[in-house]
C-alpha positions in Angstrom: -9.4 -204.4 159.0 -11.3 -203.5 155.9 -11.1 -200.1 154.1 -14.1 -197.8 154.5 -16.4 -197.6 151.5 -16.0 -194.4 149.5 -18.7 -191.8 149.9 -18.7 -191.0 146.2 -17.5 -192.7 143.0 -17.6 -190.9 139.7 -16.5 -191.3 136.1 -15.3 -188.1 134.5 -15.2 -187.6 130.7 -13.7 -184.4 129.3 -14.0 -183.5 125.6 -13.0 -180.3 123.9 -15.3 -178.6 121.6 -15.7 -175.4 119.6 -16.8 -173.5 122.7 -14.4 -174.9 125.2 -14.3 -178.1 127.4 -17.4 -180.3 128.0 -17.1 -182.1 131.3 -19.5 -185.0 132.0 -19.6 -186.6 135.4 -21.5 -189.9 136.1 -22.2 -190.9 139.6 -21.5 -194.7 139.7 -23.9 -195.3 142.6 -27.0 -193.5 141.2 -26.3 -193.4 137.5 -26.9 -189.6 137.5 -25.1 -187.7 134.8 -24.1 -184.0 135.1 -22.6 -181.9 132.5 -20.5 -178.8 133.0 -19.5 -176.1 130.5 -16.4 -174.9 132.4 -13.8 -176.1 134.9 -14.9 -173.5 137.4 -18.5 -174.9 137.3 -17.1 -178.4 137.8 -14.9 -177.4 140.7 -17.7 -175.6 142.5 -19.8 -178.9 142.2 -16.8 -181.0 143.3 -16.2 -178.8 146.4 -19.9 -179.0 147.3 -19.8 -182.8 147.1 -16.5 -183.0 148.9 -17.8 -180.9 151.8 -20.7 -183.3 152.3 -18.5 -186.4 152.3 -15.5 -187.7 154.2 -13.5 -187.7 151.0 -11.4 -184.6 150.2 
């Protein structure tokens, strides 16, 4: 039996700058890139995506 295909696949890059972390997330399926200025903002987005998919 084969594994189910993941609902989302992302590459996350984190850099630290003068004003805190810069979190860049690229969706590997669509190529869409999102940028977040805080971990809280990133976590809100991740929770939204997680609630729409079977991945938790």
